Steps between C-alpha positions, in 0.01 A plus 500: 500500500240574755240431238659163419506399867137599534406287199700207632343531847153536349567206270621278784203609713260422213660157452467424872134604504428290190681200647305526826171525315579205277622288792190570716249425226665170408531375859257232615184625666497472878340193654133533592421610853250215548571158362210291378460196718253220505246533778467205736185294450201626693418303811166479667432553866291308748368605839543279805402534865791408726389432857620357824850514638661744255632837609274699264184301419277637226407493136797497265530547126759254368612393156342188359717200587612642836569238766377508860851550644537812283171643626603428859819699437293788358299496823815553705558134582339291770451567870665299776174304542489378138505129424625448145530122530147433381482727198640467151701820457572420135129507414412724203249764608163541328285807459238565765618242750592535865819346638551459873828453683395312815632514854640197675164466673268482199448269207553641153163589355410749231158659539369201698637245254664177610861479392551149363877534548484559876165376631494195725268201441222640722495832313503325159212274609283812546489531120194353323555145371833472686495241774780392736656256251502753213637765735785264589552427128546875442759517777678188370509645149633831635777322690598286201474762223551828684267796528225548246586780258138565406166380637412299189791263576288347776330281240826301489419373850340158505130536581458852365350534157359789301162483677661531844733771375203705379345478849816617681671728246360822648583388854871422463823682434873429478 
């Protein structure tokens, strides 16, 4: 009988081994370690020079479409002397430009440019072909329509045409 028990035990063992082998080969393959995902679209960068009353002034690389308030945050925020009332913080930043956060004591100017959103009539009258009445028309337009979003909007002001715009375009900013 010992031989019979051995055959039975060997037979059961062989059946178990066969069952395990069959079960493992028919099981689904394990999931991949890395799943294929779609890469986000590539974005391009621009470089801006952030100056004035920010905690860390300097040249920053930002994604295209970044707004001024986002760049100010990247620079550690503004100092206690900063005057944000005269600047458009929602302005989209452009490559190679300088942006200045002014103090309460200075007028907003970028690289010596006259800011048509904040300049008074005397400052606007310093521009070529802009006299006192046209300077006042710019201020009146600004008060009625809000800040200019881009410098080319100044042609909407009565008394400023394309010829005048061409004379002042390199001298103004928003």
